[in-house]
C-alpha positions in Angstrom: 217.7 -90.5 125.2 215.3 -89.5 128.0 213.9 -86.8 125.7 213.2 -89.3 122.9 211.4 -91.6 125.4 209.4 -88.7 126.7 208.4 -87.6 123.1 207.4 -91.2 122.3 205.4 -91.3 125.5 203.6 -88.1 124.6 202.8 -89.4 121.1 201.5 -92.6 122.6 199.3 -90.8 125.0 198.0 -88.5 122.2 197.2 -91.5 120.0 195.5 -93.2 122.8 193.3 -90.2 123.5 192.3 -89.9 119.9 191.6 -93.6 119.6 189.6 -93.5 122.9 187.5 -90.6 121.6 186.7 -92.5 118.4 185.8 -95.7 120.2 183.8 -94.0 122.9 181.9 -91.9 120.3 182.7 -88.5 121.9 181.5 -85.6 120.0 184.6 -84.9 117.9 182.4 -83.5 115.1 179.3 -82.7 117.2 179.4 -79.2 116.0 179.3 -80.2 112.4 176.3 -78.9 110.4 173.2 -81.1 110.6 170.6 -81.5 107.8 168.9 -78.2 108.7 171.0 -76.4 111.2 174.5 -75.7 112.2 174.7 -76.4 116.0 176.5 -73.1 116.5 173.2 -71.4 115.8 171.8 -72.7 119.1 172.3 -70.8 122.3 175.6 -72.0 123.9 173.9 -73.4 127.1 171.2 -75.2 125.1 173.8 -76.5 122.5 176.2 -77.9 125.2 173.3 -79.5 127.2 171.9 -81.1 124.1 175.2 -82.3 122.9 175.8 -84.0 126.2 172.4 -85.6 126.1 173.0 -86.9 122.6 176.3 -88.5 123.6 174.7 -90.0 126.8 171.9 -91.4 124.7 174.4 -92.8 122.1 176.0 -94.9 124.9 172.6 -96.0 126.2 170.9 -96.9 122.9 173.5 -97.1 120.2 171.3 -99.4 118.1 168.8 -96.5 117.7 171.5 -94.3 116.3 172.4 -97.0 113.7 168.7 -97.4 112.8 168.2 -93.6 112.4 171.3 -93.3 110.2 170.0 -96.3 108.2 166.9 -94.4 107.2 169.0 -91.5 106.0 171.3 -93.9 104.1 168.3 -95.3 102.2 166.7 -91.9 101.5 167.1 -92.0 97.7 165.8 -95.5 97.6 162.8 -94.7 99.8 161.9 -91.6 97.9 162.3 -93.4 94.6 159.8 -96.1 95.7 157.3 -93.5 97.0 154.3 -92.6 94.9 154.7 -89.0 95.9 158.3 -87.8 95.6 159.4 -85.7 98.6 156.7 -87.2 100.9 158.2 -87.0 104.4 159.8 -90.1 105.9 157.8 -89.5 109.1 156.6 -93.0 109.6 160.1 -94.5 109.2 161.4 -92.4 112.0 158.2 -92.7 114.2 158.6 -96.5 114.1 161.9 -96.1 116.0 160.0 -94.9 119.0 160.4 -91.9 121.4 163.9 -92.9 122.4 165.1 -92.1 118.9 164.7 -88.4 119.8 168.3 -87.7 120.3 169.7 -89.3 117.2 167.0 -87.4 115.2 168.0 -84.1 116.8 171.7 -84.9 116.1 170.9 -85.4 112.4 169.0 -82.1 112.3 171.5 -79.9 114.0 174.8 -81.6 114.8 175.8 -84.2 112.2 173.6 -85.1 109.2 174.9 -88.7 108.8 173.3 -88.7 105.3 174.7 -89.4 101.9 176.0 -86.5 100.0 174.3 -87.5 96.7 170.7 -87.1 98.0 168.3 -86.0 95.3 166.4 -82.8 96.0 163.1 -84.6 96.8 164.9 -87.3 99.0 166.6 -84.6 101.0 163.4 -82.7 101.5 161.6 -85.9 102.6 164.3 -86.7 105.0 164.3 -83.2 106.6 160.6 -82.9 106.9 160.2 -86.5 108.2 162.7 -85.8 111.0 161.0 -82.6 112.0 157.6 -84.2 112.0 158.8 -87.3 113.9 160.5 -85.1 116.5 157.2 -83.4 117.1 155.3 -86.7 117.5 157.7 -87.5 120.4 156.3 -84.4 122.3 159.5 -83.9 124.2 160.5 -80.4 125.5 164.2 -81.2 125.0 163.6 -80.6 121.2 162.5 -77.0 121.7 165.9 -75.3 121.2 166.3 -77.0 117.8 162.7 -76.3 116.8 163.1 -72.7 117.9 166.0 -72.2 115.5 163.9 -73.8 112.7 161.0 -71.4 113.1 163.4 -68.4 113.1 163.1 -66.1 110.1 166.4 -67.4 108.6 164.9 -70.7 107.6 163.9 -70.4 103.9 161.6 -73.4 103.5 158.2 -72.5 104.8 157.2 -76.2 104.8 160.0 -76.7 107.4 158.8 -73.8 109.4 155.3 -75.1 109.3 156.3 -78.6 110.5 158.6 -77.1 113.2 155.7 -74.9 114.5 153.4 -77.9 114.5 156.0 -79.8 116.4 156.1 -77.0 119.0 152.3 -77.2 119.2 152.5 -81.0 119.9 154.9 -80.4 122.7 152.5 -77.7 124.0 154.6 -76.3 126.9 154.7 -72.7 127.9 158.2 -72.5 126.4 157.0 -74.0 123.1 154.1 -71.5 123.0 156.4 -68.6 123.6 158.7 -69.7 120.8 155.8 -70.0 118.4 154.5 -66.5 119.4 158.0 -65.1 118.9 158.2 -66.6 115.4 154.8 -65.2 114.5 155.7 -61.7 115.7 158.6 -61.6 113.4 156.7 -62.9 110.3 155.4 -60.2 107.9 151.6 -59.9 108.1 149.9 -61.7 105.2 153.1 -63.5 104.2 153.6 -67.2 103.5 155.9 -67.3 106.6 153.1 -66.0 108.8 150.7 -68.5 107.4 153.3 -71.3 108.0 153.6 -70.4 111.6 149.8 -69.9 112.0 149.2 -73.4 110.6 151.5 -74.8 113.2 149.5 -73.2 115.9 146.7 -75.7 115.1 148.6 -78.4 117.0 148.4 -76.6 120.3 145.6 -77.6 122.6 145.8 -74.5 124.6 143.4 -71.7 125.4 146.2 -69.1 124.8 146.6 -70.4 121.3 142.9 -70.2 120.6 142.9 -66.6 121.8 145.8 -65.7 119.5 144.1 -67.3 116.5 140.7 -65.8 117.3 142.2 -62.3 117.6 144.0 -62.6 114.2 140.8 -63.9 112.5 138.8 -61.0 113.9 141.2 -58.6 112.1 139.6 -59.6 108.8 142.7 -61.1 107.1 143.0 -61.9 103.4 141.3 -65.1 102.3 144.4 -67.2 102.2 145.3 -66.3 105.8 141.6 -66.8 106.9 141.7 -70.3 105.5 144.8 -71.1 107.5 143.3 -69.5 110.7 140.1 -71.5 110.2 142.1 -74.8 110.0 144.2 -73.9 113.0 141.2 -72.9 115.1 139.7 -76.2 114.1 142.8 -78.0 115.2 143.1 -76.2 118.6 139.4 -76.9 119.3 139.2 -80.3 117.6 136.5 -82.2 119.6 137.9 -85.6 118.9 141.6 -84.6 119.7 140.6 -83.3 123.1 139.2 -86.7 124.1 142.7 -88.2 123.8 144.3 -85.7 126.3 144.8 -86.5 129.9 144.6 -82.8 130.9 141.3 -81.4 129.6 141.1 -78.4 132.0 141.0 -75.8 129.2 138.8 -77.9 126.8 135.4 -76.2 127.3 136.7 -72.7 127.2 139.1 -73.4 124.3 136.4 -75.0 122.1 133.9 -72.3 123.0 136.3 -69.5 122.0 137.2 -71.3 118.8 133.6 -71.9 117.9 132.6 -68.2 118.5 135.5 -66.8 116.5 134.7 -69.1 113.6 131.0 -68.4 113.6 131.5 -64.6 113.8 133.9 -64.9 110.8 131.3 -66.4 108.5 129.9 -63.0 107.6 133.4 -61.6 106.8 134.4 -64.1 104.1 133.0 -65.8 101.0 134.0 -68.8 98.8 136.8 -71.1 99.9 137.5 -69.1 103.0 133.9 -69.4 104.3 133.9 -73.1 103.4 137.0 -73.6 105.5 135.5 -71.7 108.4 132.3 -73.8 108.2 134.3 -77.1 108.2 136.3 -75.9 111.2 133.0 -75.2 113.1 132.0 -78.8 112.5 135.4 -80.1 113.7 135.2 -78.0 116.9 131.6 -79.0 117.5 131.4 -77.0 120.7 128.2 -77.4 122.8 127.8 -73.6 122.6 127.9 -73.3 118.8 124.2 -72.8 118.4 124.2 -70.0 120.9 127.0 -68.3 118.9 125.0 -68.8 115.7 122.0 -67.1 117.3 124.3 -64.2 118.3 125.7 -63.9 114.8 122.2 -63.7 113.3 121.3 -60.7 115.4 124.0 -58.6 113.6 124.2 -60.4 110.3 123.2 -58.8 107.0 120.3 -60.4 105.0 122.8 -62.0 102.6 124.6 -63.8 105.4 121.6 -65.2 107.1 121.1 -68.1 104.6 124.8 -69.1 105.2 124.2 -69.2 109.0 121.0 -71.2 108.6 122.8 -73.7 106.3 125.6 -74.0 108.9 123.2 -74.8 111.6 121.7 -77.6 109.5 125.1 -79.0 108.9 125.8 -78.8 112.6 122.7 -80.8 113.3 123.8 -83.6 111.0 127.5 -83.2 111.8 129.3 -86.2 110.3 132.3 -85.8 112.7 130.3 -86.8 115.7 
């Protein structure tokens, strides 16, 4: 009789624990696969820390979890109504604000909370939208997930590009190291390399400008040169720097970007040169004319007209 009572008591305790876990929202399936990652791919310490943060945020702002899941639930509908199928749902997630960071990270790496019947374009729009929105939050707590996404195992270069850009928006030393590591593993001249390089354009760091300038000086193929030009334009973007509170590295970064771009004019033709010239105008460094004068001293006769034309465009720069 006592044994029966003890057994019933243990069953009752077990049921209560299970029910309590479900009610409290403890991470019973926190290690389930997310939309882009299986959480087990994260370093153990980072995974456990992030899982704890996700559960703490769930208790604090449960409504944001519901709203984040609701976007995923409507993914097919949203994509069907879009003029461009597969266009990222970035704005839908951005509208939830920075406190939605943890529900977004949960969906990416822990639990997708998405319908199983997503169309291919809706699934892509959902994944890209989440990655881009996470980058917009500019929170270093997202770096472990973004680090896993830029790893060579991710097959979608668009995801890698968005994750690298998100790292650039975060802009910390850790984020820069992760992006450098991803670039080092990418084959030279590959789509993967270009995806990571394009993400570097979101950094507003002198170190990023140095890396891009060094790569452009290696006389890459035209496709890579176009990406490098856009990214140097992004790193040195005159307008973007005005929005930053810390502008310590601005002058040196924009000067370096401008010089690298001007010196590359003679190395490329066609679309690559056009991209380089556009980037020069976007950077609009005060030292650009001095770099043009330097480039003229070593330029061949067939390059001089291009440098003269670029100086005229700079004088009438529409980006100012």
